[in-house]
PLY file of the C-alpha trace (Angstrom):
ply
format ascii 1.0
element vertex 390
property float x
property float y
property float z
element edge 389
property int vertex1
property int vertex2
end_header
56.00 -48.68 -1.98
59.10 -49.88 -0.17
58.59 -50.84 3.48
61.76 -49.11 4.68
61.14 -46.66 7.51
62.51 -43.11 7.26
65.75 -42.69 9.18
66.65 -39.00 8.78
64.60 -35.88 9.38
65.28 -32.80 7.26
63.82 -29.36 7.59
62.30 -27.81 4.47
65.22 -25.38 4.34
67.79 -28.18 4.58
66.09 -30.02 1.75
66.05 -26.88 -0.40
69.76 -26.30 0.14
70.60 -29.94 -0.53
68.67 -29.70 -3.81
70.49 -26.50 -4.80
73.89 -28.03 -4.15
73.01 -31.23 -5.99
71.99 -29.16 -9.01
75.15 -27.06 -8.97
73.73 -23.77 -7.67
75.23 -23.71 -4.19
78.85 -24.15 -3.21
81.91 -24.79 -5.31
81.70 -26.61 -8.63
84.73 -28.13 -10.27
84.86 -25.49 -12.99
87.82 -27.19 -14.64
85.44 -29.94 -15.78
83.34 -27.29 -17.53
80.25 -28.15 -19.55
81.05 -31.84 -19.63
81.28 -31.85 -15.86
77.86 -30.19 -15.64
76.39 -32.84 -17.93
77.82 -35.66 -15.82
76.74 -33.89 -12.64
73.13 -33.51 -13.80
72.91 -36.78 -15.71
70.60 -35.24 -18.34
70.24 -31.87 -20.06
66.89 -31.30 -21.73
66.64 -30.07 -25.32
63.89 -27.84 -26.62
63.13 -26.05 -29.88
62.48 -22.64 -28.31
65.34 -20.16 -28.55
64.97 -16.71 -26.98
68.25 -15.76 -25.34
69.68 -19.12 -26.34
68.46 -22.69 -26.52
67.74 -24.40 -23.25
70.68 -26.82 -23.41
72.95 -23.76 -23.65
71.22 -22.01 -20.76
71.82 -24.96 -18.41
75.64 -24.65 -18.19
75.41 -20.84 -18.36
73.20 -20.82 -15.26
75.84 -22.75 -13.32
79.14 -21.64 -14.80
78.44 -18.12 -16.01
79.42 -16.74 -19.39
80.88 -19.83 -21.03
80.91 -19.41 -24.81
78.00 -20.89 -26.72
80.32 -22.55 -29.25
82.27 -24.00 -26.36
79.05 -25.47 -25.01
78.12 -27.14 -28.29
81.63 -28.50 -28.77
81.69 -29.88 -25.24
78.47 -31.78 -25.78
79.08 -33.26 -29.19
82.78 -33.91 -29.78
84.81 -37.02 -28.94
81.73 -39.27 -28.48
81.19 -37.59 -25.14
77.38 -37.52 -25.27
74.36 -38.78 -27.14
70.76 -37.68 -27.44
67.99 -39.96 -26.26
64.66 -40.02 -24.45
65.16 -39.43 -20.74
63.15 -36.72 -18.96
62.29 -35.68 -22.51
64.65 -35.43 -25.48
67.92 -34.98 -23.57
71.65 -34.86 -24.02
73.06 -37.69 -21.93
76.62 -38.64 -20.92
77.97 -41.39 -23.18
78.73 -43.60 -20.18
75.00 -43.89 -19.48
74.30 -45.61 -22.83
74.13 -49.10 -21.25
71.59 -47.92 -18.66
68.98 -47.01 -21.27
68.94 -50.53 -22.68
65.65 -51.14 -20.83
64.04 -48.31 -22.79
65.46 -49.43 -26.11
64.06 -52.90 -25.50
60.68 -51.44 -24.54
60.54 -49.50 -27.80
61.43 -52.60 -29.81
58.58 -54.48 -28.11
56.08 -51.68 -28.61
52.95 -53.12 -30.26
51.93 -50.05 -32.26
53.29 -46.82 -33.71
51.72 -43.55 -34.80
53.49 -43.55 -38.16
53.54 -46.26 -40.80
56.93 -47.56 -41.91
57.12 -48.36 -45.64
58.61 -51.74 -46.51
62.36 -51.67 -46.99
62.84 -48.11 -45.77
64.40 -49.04 -42.44
67.08 -51.21 -44.06
67.74 -48.53 -46.68
68.34 -45.88 -44.00
70.80 -48.12 -42.14
72.61 -48.93 -45.39
72.85 -45.25 -46.36
74.25 -44.24 -42.96
76.77 -47.05 -43.09
77.91 -45.96 -46.55
77.78 -42.17 -46.28
78.38 -41.47 -42.60
76.44 -39.02 -40.35
73.39 -37.49 -42.08
70.29 -35.46 -41.26
66.83 -36.74 -42.16
66.79 -34.28 -45.05
70.08 -35.67 -46.35
68.71 -39.19 -45.99
65.88 -38.33 -48.34
63.49 -35.93 -46.62
62.07 -35.30 -43.17
58.47 -34.50 -44.15
55.97 -35.35 -46.84
54.17 -32.01 -46.50
54.75 -28.77 -44.61
52.87 -30.12 -41.58
55.27 -30.78 -38.69
53.74 -34.16 -37.92
53.61 -35.49 -41.50
56.89 -37.40 -41.49
58.34 -39.02 -44.58
59.01 -42.75 -44.56
62.71 -41.99 -44.20
62.13 -39.85 -41.11
59.91 -42.55 -39.58
62.60 -45.16 -40.21
65.52 -43.20 -38.80
63.57 -42.10 -35.72
62.56 -45.68 -35.06
66.18 -46.75 -35.45
67.10 -44.04 -32.95
64.60 -45.37 -30.41
65.82 -48.94 -30.96
69.43 -47.89 -30.40
70.72 -48.90 -33.82
71.15 -45.23 -34.69
72.32 -42.34 -32.48
71.84 -38.59 -32.72
75.42 -37.35 -32.55
74.75 -33.60 -32.77
72.22 -30.96 -33.68
72.96 -28.99 -36.85
70.69 -25.99 -37.33
68.45 -27.80 -34.85
68.23 -30.84 -37.14
69.30 -34.14 -35.70
72.43 -35.63 -37.24
72.20 -39.42 -37.20
74.95 -42.00 -37.25
75.18 -45.72 -36.56
75.53 -46.52 -32.87
78.38 -48.89 -33.69
80.42 -45.87 -34.80
79.14 -43.24 -32.37
79.20 -45.12 -29.06
82.50 -46.37 -27.60
82.77 -50.13 -28.11
83.23 -50.78 -24.39
79.79 -49.27 -23.77
77.98 -50.37 -26.92
77.79 -54.05 -26.06
77.31 -53.66 -22.31
73.61 -54.53 -22.38
72.32 -54.62 -18.81
69.07 -56.20 -17.70
66.10 -54.00 -16.81
66.68 -54.19 -13.06
70.30 -53.07 -13.37
69.29 -50.20 -15.66
66.52 -49.00 -13.38
68.64 -49.27 -10.25
71.32 -47.09 -11.85
68.86 -44.46 -13.12
67.10 -44.23 -9.77
70.47 -43.80 -8.07
71.47 -41.13 -10.62
68.20 -39.29 -10.16
68.67 -39.27 -6.40
72.20 -37.92 -6.76
71.11 -35.21 -9.19
68.16 -34.16 -7.03
69.94 -34.50 -3.68
66.64 -35.39 -2.08
63.30 -36.24 -3.67
59.98 -38.00 -3.37
59.12 -41.13 -5.31
57.43 -38.93 -7.93
60.47 -36.62 -8.16
62.82 -39.55 -8.68
60.55 -41.21 -11.24
60.11 -37.98 -13.17
63.83 -37.27 -13.59
64.30 -39.94 -16.26
60.55 -40.50 -16.79
60.34 -43.86 -15.10
57.13 -45.41 -13.86
56.38 -45.33 -10.16
56.37 -49.11 -9.95
59.80 -49.22 -11.63
61.14 -46.98 -8.89
59.47 -49.08 -6.21
61.09 -52.24 -7.53
64.67 -51.03 -7.12
64.80 -48.11 -4.70
65.62 -50.29 -1.68
68.77 -51.46 -3.49
69.63 -48.18 -5.21
71.90 -46.82 -2.47
69.52 -43.95 -1.68
68.42 -43.60 1.93
64.90 -42.88 3.20
64.27 -39.51 4.83
61.39 -37.35 5.96
61.20 -33.72 4.93
59.28 -31.11 6.88
56.09 -30.14 5.06
56.44 -32.56 2.17
53.86 -35.00 3.47
55.30 -37.86 1.42
58.15 -40.33 1.90
61.43 -39.16 0.37
64.89 -40.50 -0.38
68.25 -38.79 -0.39
71.71 -39.32 -1.78
73.72 -40.38 1.30
76.67 -38.26 0.17
74.38 -35.21 0.23
73.68 -35.80 3.91
77.30 -36.02 5.01
78.05 -32.28 5.06
75.78 -29.25 5.35
75.41 -27.36 2.04
77.47 -24.17 2.26
79.05 -21.69 -0.09
78.15 -19.10 -2.66
74.70 -19.01 -4.24
74.32 -18.45 -7.96
72.26 -15.49 -9.16
70.93 -16.27 -12.62
68.07 -16.60 -15.07
66.79 -20.17 -15.35
65.45 -21.93 -18.40
61.96 -23.31 -17.71
63.48 -26.64 -18.79
66.27 -26.52 -16.20
66.33 -29.70 -14.13
66.20 -27.60 -10.95
62.64 -26.57 -11.80
61.40 -28.76 -14.67
59.05 -30.68 -12.36
56.46 -28.09 -11.38
55.04 -29.80 -8.29
58.56 -30.17 -6.88
59.31 -26.51 -7.62
56.21 -25.45 -5.69
57.08 -27.77 -2.81
60.70 -26.65 -2.49
60.52 -22.98 -3.41
56.87 -22.06 -2.87
56.98 -20.83 -6.46
54.38 -21.64 -9.09
55.66 -21.59 -12.63
54.25 -22.71 -15.96
55.68 -22.36 -19.44
53.27 -20.17 -21.39
54.83 -20.41 -24.85
51.94 -22.58 -26.01
49.27 -20.55 -24.22
47.32 -18.05 -26.38
48.94 -14.63 -26.02
45.88 -13.02 -24.45
45.82 -15.67 -21.72
49.48 -15.45 -20.69
50.18 -14.19 -17.19
53.98 -13.92 -17.16
54.96 -14.04 -20.84
56.00 -16.29 -23.72
59.22 -17.68 -22.20
59.21 -16.36 -18.65
62.47 -17.35 -16.96
62.53 -17.67 -13.16
65.32 -15.76 -11.40
67.37 -17.60 -8.79
69.12 -15.55 -6.12
70.21 -16.42 -2.60
68.82 -19.88 -3.05
65.30 -18.56 -3.69
63.22 -17.91 -6.78
62.69 -14.16 -6.54
60.93 -13.24 -9.76
60.49 -13.83 -13.46
61.63 -12.19 -16.68
60.16 -12.72 -20.13
63.16 -11.87 -22.34
63.62 -11.05 -26.01
66.41 -9.65 -28.15
66.27 -6.67 -30.47
69.63 -6.20 -32.13
72.11 -5.73 -29.32
69.45 -4.91 -26.73
68.11 -7.47 -24.28
64.45 -6.60 -23.83
62.65 -7.59 -20.63
59.11 -7.60 -21.99
57.67 -8.38 -18.60
59.29 -8.50 -15.18
57.72 -9.91 -12.03
59.48 -9.16 -8.75
59.02 -10.71 -5.34
59.22 -7.36 -3.57
61.84 -4.57 -3.44
64.60 -6.84 -2.11
64.58 -8.73 -5.41
65.50 -5.65 -7.49
69.33 -5.93 -7.26
69.33 -9.65 -8.07
66.99 -9.25 -11.03
69.06 -6.39 -12.41
72.27 -8.40 -11.98
70.78 -11.44 -13.71
69.59 -9.32 -16.64
72.90 -7.52 -17.14
74.93 -10.73 -16.95
72.63 -12.52 -19.39
72.79 -9.56 -21.78
76.58 -9.65 -21.76
76.59 -13.40 -22.40
74.52 -13.04 -25.58
76.53 -9.99 -26.77
73.92 -7.40 -25.92
75.17 -4.01 -24.76
71.92 -2.65 -23.35
68.91 -3.78 -21.34
65.44 -2.33 -21.78
62.50 -3.07 -19.50
59.05 -2.78 -21.04
56.77 -3.76 -18.18
57.11 -4.36 -14.43
54.13 -5.99 -12.75
54.62 -3.86 -9.63
54.69 -0.28 -11.02
56.38 1.13 -7.90
59.40 -1.12 -8.56
59.93 0.03 -12.14
62.05 3.05 -11.23
64.26 1.23 -8.68
64.89 -1.51 -11.27
65.73 1.05 -13.96
68.19 2.81 -11.63
69.89 -0.44 -10.68
70.19 -1.46 -14.33
71.65 1.93 -15.22
74.20 1.58 -12.43
75.28 -1.87 -13.55
75.41 -1.09 -17.27
77.36 2.06 -16.45
0 1
1 2
2 3
3 4
4 5
5 6
6 7
7 8
8 9
9 10
10 11
11 12
12 13
13 14
14 15
15 16
16 17
17 18
18 19
19 20
20 21
21 22
22 23
23 24
24 25
25 26
26 27
27 28
28 29
29 30
30 31
31 32
32 33
33 34
34 35
35 36
36 37
37 38
38 39
39 40
40 41
41 42
42 43
43 44
44 45
45 46
46 47
47 48
48 49
49 50
50 51
51 52
52 53
53 54
54 55
55 56
56 57
57 58
58 59
59 60
60 61
61 62
62 63
63 64
64 65
65 66
66 67
67 68
68 69
69 70
70 71
71 72
72 73
73 74
74 75
75 76
76 77
77 78
78 79
79 80
80 81
81 82
82 83
83 84
84 85
85 86
86 87
87 88
88 89
89 90
90 91
91 92
92 93
93 94
94 95
95 96
96 97
97 98
98 99
99 100
100 101
101 102
102 103
103 104
104 105
105 106
106 107
107 108
108 109
109 110
110 111
111 112
112 113
113 114
114 115
115 116
116 117
117 118
118 119
119 120
120 121
121 122
122 123
123 124
124 125
125 126
126 127
127 128
128 129
129 130
130 131
131 132
132 133
133 134
134 135
135 136
136 137
137 138
138 139
139 140
140 141
141 142
142 143
143 144
144 145
145 146
146 147
147 148
148 149
149 150
150 151
151 152
152 153
153 154
154 155
155 156
156 157
157 158
158 159
159 160
160 161
161 162
162 163
163 164
164 165
165 166
166 167
167 168
168 169
169 170
170 171
171 172
172 173
173 174
174 175
175 176
176 177
177 178
178 179
179 180
180 181
181 182
182 183
183 184
184 185
185 186
186 187
187 188
188 189
189 190
190 191
191 192
192 193
193 194
194 195
195 196
196 197
197 198
198 199
199 200
200 201
201 202
202 203
203 204
204 205
205 206
206 207
207 208
208 209
209 210
210 211
211 212
212 213
213 214
214 215
215 216
216 217
217 218
218 219
219 220
220 221
221 222
222 223
223 224
224 225
225 226
226 227
227 228
228 229
229 230
230 231
231 232
232 233
233 234
234 235
235 236
236 237
237 238
238 239
239 240
240 241
241 242
242 243
243 244
244 245
245 246
246 247
247 248
248 249
249 250
250 251
251 252
252 253
253 254
254 255
255 256
256 257
257 258
258 259
259 260
260 261
261 262
262 263
263 264
264 265
265 266
266 267
267 268
268 269
269 270
270 271
271 272
272 273
273 274
274 275
275 276
276 277
277 278
278 279
279 280
280 281
281 282
282 283
283 284
284 285
285 286
286 287
287 288
288 289
289 290
290 291
291 292
292 293
293 294
294 295
295 296
296 297
297 298
298 299
299 300
300 301
301 302
302 303
303 304
304 305
305 306
306 307
307 308
308 309
309 310
310 311
311 312
312 313
313 314
314 315
315 316
316 317
317 318
318 319
319 320
320 321
321 322
322 323
323 324
324 325
325 326
326 327
327 328
328 329
329 330
330 331
331 332
332 333
333 334
334 335
335 336
336 337
337 338
338 339
339 340
340 341
341 342
342 343
343 344
344 345
345 346
346 347
347 348
348 349
349 350
350 351
351 352
352 353
353 354
354 355
355 356
356 357
357 358
358 359
359 360
360 361
361 362
362 363
363 364
364 365
365 366
366 367
367 368
368 369
369 370
370 371
371 372
372 373
373 374
374 375
375 376
376 377
377 378
378 379
379 380
380 381
381 382
382 383
383 384
384 385
385 386
386 387
387 388
388 389
C-alpha cells in the first residue's frame, strides 16, 4: 500500500453524497451531452444479456437522464466511432478516447500462456482477411458462432474472432440482436488513438484516475474493481494518479478521492429511479453495503425456490438512499411488479413514482403489483399508483 497519510476526513454521509454526484444521481448533469456524456462521465457502461424492462446498458442512461428513447441510446453508443466494447469491469461499452489506456490489457492477453478454447490452424488469419474484405460481420456471418447448441461450444471462427477482439486487432462496433458485430480496429478506432500505445504504467495511472473520478471517493478495492485491476496495480500508481488520500467515517480502510469532488459540497436534486443491478453505482456489492447499508445480490442465476427478492430485483434510489426493490416484468402493455420490497411507509411514494416512470419509458400504460413483502403497505402502494396513473 502507498505510504501517503490521509489528509481529509469525510463523514459517511459526505462520502455517500460525493459518490452519488460522481455517478450522476445528485445535482445538475449536462443534459445536452446526453447518453454520450453519461458514458464519458462514468467511463464504462456494463453490458449484460438479461433484458427485463430493457437491457442494462439502456437502463444506465435512463436512470440518470429519464425517458431518453431506447433507439437514441443505441445510436449514441455506436455511431461515429464514439465507443467500443471491451473488457473493463466486465464486458463494457467504453468511450473511444480510452482505447489507448487498455493497451496494457491487450498486451496481457497476447502474452497469456493458455486458453480455454483451441484455435484451428489458419482460422485467425482467415477471420482477419474476411473482415478486411467484407466489412463488419457477426460471428455467424463469419462462418458460425457455435459447433453445437451448447453456449460454451464455440466454433473455430468464434474462437478466432474473440481472440482477435482481446488482442485489439478486432473491435466490437455494435450489438445487433445482441450479437457482437466485429470490424478491424484499423477501421473502427480513430487513427489518432489507434497507434497511441501507452506503457503499462501510463495505462494504469489513467484508469485509476478515471475510477476515482467516477466513484468520487473509494477504497483501494473499490478503485481496483471499477476496471477490474489488481490491487498491486493500483498500489503501483495511485500516488501519482492525482487522487488524494482521505479517511471516511466507518469505512475502516484507507480511501482516495477525486480532488475536484472535494472542492464543493454535493447539492441539488436527487434522482428517483429504478437501478439496474449492473449499474456502476451499485455493481460492487461490498461498496453498496458500506455506502448505503443495503445488501443486494442478483438472483437471476439462483434457483427460483431459493430467491429472496426475485429474478431481476432492481434497487430503488430516492433521496440519495436505496429505499426498496422491485422485481419487474412486462405483460403486453402492463409493467408487472412481481415482488416489491419497501423500506417502510415513507418509501411508498418514491417506489410508486419509479414504477410509473419506468412503465411510461417502456411504453406500458398500466402497473400491476403482485406481491408486497410488507402486506400492510400493499394498499398504500396501490393507492399511490392509482393516483399517479390517473
